[in-house]
C-alpha positions in Angstrom: 0.7 6.9 8.8 0.5 10.9 9.7 -2.7 12.1 11.3 -4.1 15.4 10.6 -7.1 17.3 10.7 -9.6 16.8 8.2 -8.5 20.2 6.6 -5.1 18.9 6.5 -5.4 15.7 4.8 -4.0 16.9 1.5 -1.4 15.7 -0.8 1.3 16.3 1.5 -0.4 14.0 4.0 -0.5 11.3 1.4 3.1 11.6 0.5 3.8 11.2 4.2 1.5 8.2 4.5 3.5 6.4 1.7 6.8 7.6 2.8 7.2 4.9 5.5 6.3 1.8 3.5 8.9 3.0 1.3 11.7 2.5 3.5 11.5 -1.3 3.7 9.9 -1.6 0.1 12.5 0.3 -1.6 15.1 -2.0 -0.3 13.5 -4.9 -1.7 12.9 -3.5 -5.5 16.5 -2.1 -5.3 17.5 -5.6 -4.5 15.8 -7.3 -7.3 16.9 -4.8 -9.9 20.4 -4.7 -9.1 21.5 -7.8 -7.1 23.5 -5.5 -4.8 24.7 -7.4 -1.8 24.0 -4.3 0.4 20.4 -4.2 -0.4 20.1 -7.9 -0.5 21.1 -7.7 3.1 17.4 -6.2 3.8 15.9 -9.1 2.4 14.5 -12.4 3.9 17.4 -14.9 4.0 17.7 -17.5 1.7 16.0 -20.8 2.8 13.9 -18.7 5.2 10.4 -20.3 5.6 8.1 -18.1 3.5 4.8 -16.6 5.3 1.5 -18.0 4.2 0.7 -15.6 1.3 -2.9 -13.9 1.3 -4.0 -12.1 -1.8 -6.3 -9.0 -1.0 -9.3 -8.9 -3.4 -11.9 -6.3 -3.6 -14.4 -7.8 -6.3 -17.5 -9.8 -5.9 -17.9 -12.5 -8.4 -21.5 -11.8 -8.3 -21.5 -8.0 -8.9 -19.8 -8.2 -12.4 -19.4 -4.6 -13.6 -21.3 -4.0 -16.9 -19.0 -3.7 -19.9 -19.0 0.1 -21.2 -18.7 1.3 -24.5 -15.0 0.8 -25.0 -14.9 2.0 -28.7 -15.0 5.5 -27.3 -11.7 5.0 -25.5 -8.9 5.6 -28.2 -5.9 5.9 -25.7 -5.4 6.0 -22.1 -2.6 8.2 -20.7 -1.4 6.9 -17.5 0.5 9.0 -15.0 2.7 7.5 -12.3 5.4 8.8 -9.9 9.1 8.3 -10.3 10.3 6.6 -6.9 8.1 4.4 -4.7 9.1 1.0 -5.2 8.0 -1.6 -5.6 4.9 0.1 -6.7 6.8 2.5 -9.2 10.5 2.8 -10.0 12.5 3.3 -13.0 13.7 -0.1 -14.3 17.2 -1.1 -15.6 16.2 0.0 -19.2 15.1 3.3 -18.2 11.4 2.6 -18.7 8.5 2.9 -15.8 8.4 -0.4 -13.7 6.6 -1.7 -10.7 3.5 -3.2 -9.6 1.1 -0.1 -10.5 2.8 0.3 -14.0 2.3 -3.5 -14.5 -1.0 -3.4 -13.5 -1.9 -0.5 -15.8 -0.8 -2.4 -18.8 -2.8 -5.3 -18.1 -5.7 -3.0 -17.8 -5.1 -1.6 -21.2 -4.8 -5.0 -22.6 -8.1 -5.9 -21.3 -9.7 -2.6 -22.8 -7.6 -3.1 -26.0 -6.6 0.5 -26.1 -3.2 2.2 -26.6 -1.5 3.0 -23.5 1.3 5.3 -22.3 2.9 5.5 -19.0 4.3 8.9 -17.8 6.4 9.2 -14.6 6.3 12.5 -12.8 7.2 13.6 -9.4 4.4 12.7 -7.2 3.3 16.1 -6.0 2.8 17.1 -9.6 0.4 14.5 -10.5 -2.9 16.1 -9.4 -2.3 19.3 -11.5 -1.1 17.5 -14.3 -4.2 15.4 -14.7 -6.2 18.7 -14.3 -4.6 20.2 -16.9 -5.3 17.4 -19.2 -1.5 16.2 -19.4 -2.9 12.7 -18.5 -6.0 10.6 -18.2 -5.4 8.5 -15.3 -3.3 8.5 -12.1 -2.0 5.0 -10.8 0.5 5.9 -8.2 -0.9 4.2 -4.9 -3.1 7.2 -4.4 -5.2 6.8 -1.3 -8.9 7.5 -1.5 -9.9 10.2 0.7 -12.9 12.8 1.0 -10.5 15.4 0.4 -8.9 14.0 -3.2 -12.8 12.9 -3.9 -13.3 16.7 -4.1 -10.4 17.0 -7.1 -10.8 13.7 -8.8 -13.1 10.7 -9.2 -11.6 7.1 -8.2 -12.2 3.5 -9.6 -12.9 0.8 -6.9 -9.9 0.1 -4.8 -7.3 -2.3 -6.0 -5.5 -2.8 -2.7 -5.3 -1.5 0.8 -2.7 -0.7 3.5 -4.0 -2.7 6.5 -2.7 -1.8 9.9 -1.1 -4.9 12.2 0.4 -5.5 15.6 3.8 -7.2 15.8 5.3 -8.8 18.7 8.5 -10.8 19.5 8.1 -14.3 18.1 7.9 -15.8 21.7 4.8 -13.9 22.3 2.9 -14.1 19.2 -1.1 -14.0 19.8 -3.2 -15.4 17.2 -6.1 -13.0 18.0 -5.9 -9.3 19.3 -8.7 -7.3 21.0 -8.6 -4.5 23.3 -9.2 -6.6 26.2 -6.1 -8.8 25.5 -3.6 -5.9 25.5 -4.9 -4.5 29.0 -1.7 -3.5 30.7 0.6 -4.3 27.7 3.1 -1.8 26.6 2.1 -1.1 23.0 4.4 1.3 20.7 3.1 3.5 17.7 4.6 6.3 15.7 3.9 9.7 17.3 1.0 11.6 15.4 0.1 8.7 13.3 -3.2 7.2 12.4 -2.3 4.1 14.1 -1.5 6.0 17.3 -5.0 7.7 17.1 -6.4 4.1 16.6 -4.9 2.8 19.7 -5.9 5.7 21.7 -9.5 5.3 20.6 -9.9 1.6 20.7 -7.0 0.2 23.0 -7.7 2.3 26.0 -6.4 0.1 28.4 -3.3 -0.6 26.9 0.0 1.3 28.0 1.0 3.5 24.7 4.4 4.4 24.1 5.0 6.8 21.1 8.1 6.9 19.0 9.2 9.6 16.5 9.6 7.3 13.4 9.5 3.7 12.5 13.0 2.7 13.2 12.9 3.8 16.8 9.6 2.0 17.1 11.0 -1.3 15.6 14.3 -0.8 17.6 11.9 -0.5 20.9 10.3 -4.0 20.0 13.7 -5.6 19.5 15.0 -4.3 22.8 12.0 -5.5 24.7 11.1 -2.0 25.6 7.3 -2.5 24.3 5.1 -5.8 24.3 3.7 -4.9 20.7 4.2 -2.4 18.1 1.2 -1.3 15.8 1.9 0.1 12.2 1.4 -0.1 8.3 1.3 -3.7 7.6 3.0 -3.5 4.2 6.2 -2.0 5.4 6.1 -4.2 8.7 5.8 -7.4 6.4 9.2 -6.7 4.8 10.8 -5.4 8.0 9.6 -8.9 9.7 11.1 -11.1 7.0 14.1 -9.3 6.4 17.7 -9.3 8.1 17.1 -5.8 9.8 14.5 -7.5 12.3 17.2 -10.1 13.3 14.4 -12.8 12.9 12.8 -11.0 16.3 9.4 -10.7 15.3 6.0 -11.7 13.9 2.6 -10.5 13.3 0.2 -11.0 16.3 -3.6 -11.2 15.3 -4.8 -10.2 11.8 -5.4 -6.9 9.7 -7.2 -4.1 10.8 -8.8 -2.1 7.8 -11.2 0.4 9.5 -11.7 3.3 6.8 -12.0 6.1 9.2 -8.4 5.7 10.3 -6.7 3.5 7.5 -8.3 5.0 4.3 -10.8 3.7 2.1 -8.2 2.0 -0.1 -6.0 2.7 -3.1 -7.6 3.6 -6.5 -7.0 4.9 -10.0 -7.8 8.7 -10.0 -9.3 10.2 -13.2 -10.8 13.6 -13.7 -13.6 14.7 -12.2 -16.8 13.5 -14.4 -15.0 11.2 -16.7 -17.5 8.3 -16.0 -16.6 6.6 -19.3 -12.9 6.0 -18.3 -13.8 5.1 -14.6 -16.2 2.6 -15.5 -13.8 0.9 -18.2 -11.0 0.8 -15.5 -13.3 -0.9 -13.1 -14.5 -3.3 -15.5 -10.9 -4.1 -16.8 -9.8 -4.3 -13.0 -12.7 -7.0 -12.4 -11.5 -9.0 -15.6 -8.1 -9.0 -14.7 -8.7 -10.3 -11.0 -11.2 -12.9 -12.6 -8.6 -14.1 -15.0 -6.0 -14.5 -11.9 -3.7 -12.1 -13.5 -4.1 -9.9 -10.5 -3.2 -12.7 -8.2 0.0 -13.6 -10.1 1.0 -9.9 -10.1 0.4 -9.4 -6.5 2.5 -12.6 -5.8 5.5 -11.5 -8.1 5.7 -8.2 -6.1 5.1 -9.2 -2.6 6.5 -12.5 -1.5 5.4 -11.8 1.9 2.0 -11.2 2.9 0.7 -8.0 5.0 -2.8 -9.7 5.3 
């Protein structure tokens, strides 16, 4: 995850944030679609023990949202992007597919409204909704103060936590700053993960790397004791053959919003409170019925949490 000044946290920053996860997640989705042996090499080996699964939830059953006047909504035109598997991709039939797409369809079923889903290049999504070419963006948009100035967001429906990874023979069930005193810890240079380590793990020996591939290779070679990064992409790497079964998560997830964002929400035009409230109501209903859990487990066989 790239870290920029507040004035630079714009659409380009969001694209960079999400690019790292796409490297590993893309391999998984393409394998599921094509059955390609080449892609399948990046997936966890058959018969490998599955990691205990944890499904994120952001809904409090004691805080049920009020049902808005859904009769005033006749259609929802969702916008999503073209290539961010497994969240968004083009299915074998040429139609939109992925976690975000299936979630959008479930929301429309709850609201009982006609739903369309149009795929566009990521960098065009905000302009498209501003010019009324769509009603809602469901494309793994990270909620930031800068984007809040341009669009309104629903409640978060998932987060991208940060986690530590170590070699399997050095796994720690819990990680605190004092536990890593003198330890070599790697992170991608210029990332929010590196910034977090500099601020919170001041007694660790920080090593910076130009990209995720170099970072993970350093851990495999034993150049560092731990690496710290995006938990979603790390979960797929750990459980795929690219890791050589070298490594595992140490400690739990870190979700500080100052560094790792407020979560991922659905964007609507500024002031469209009716649609925002309808989507929040439908998100709660989908979660309450267990459909969100089923959807998450369908797309994420390994847990980043």
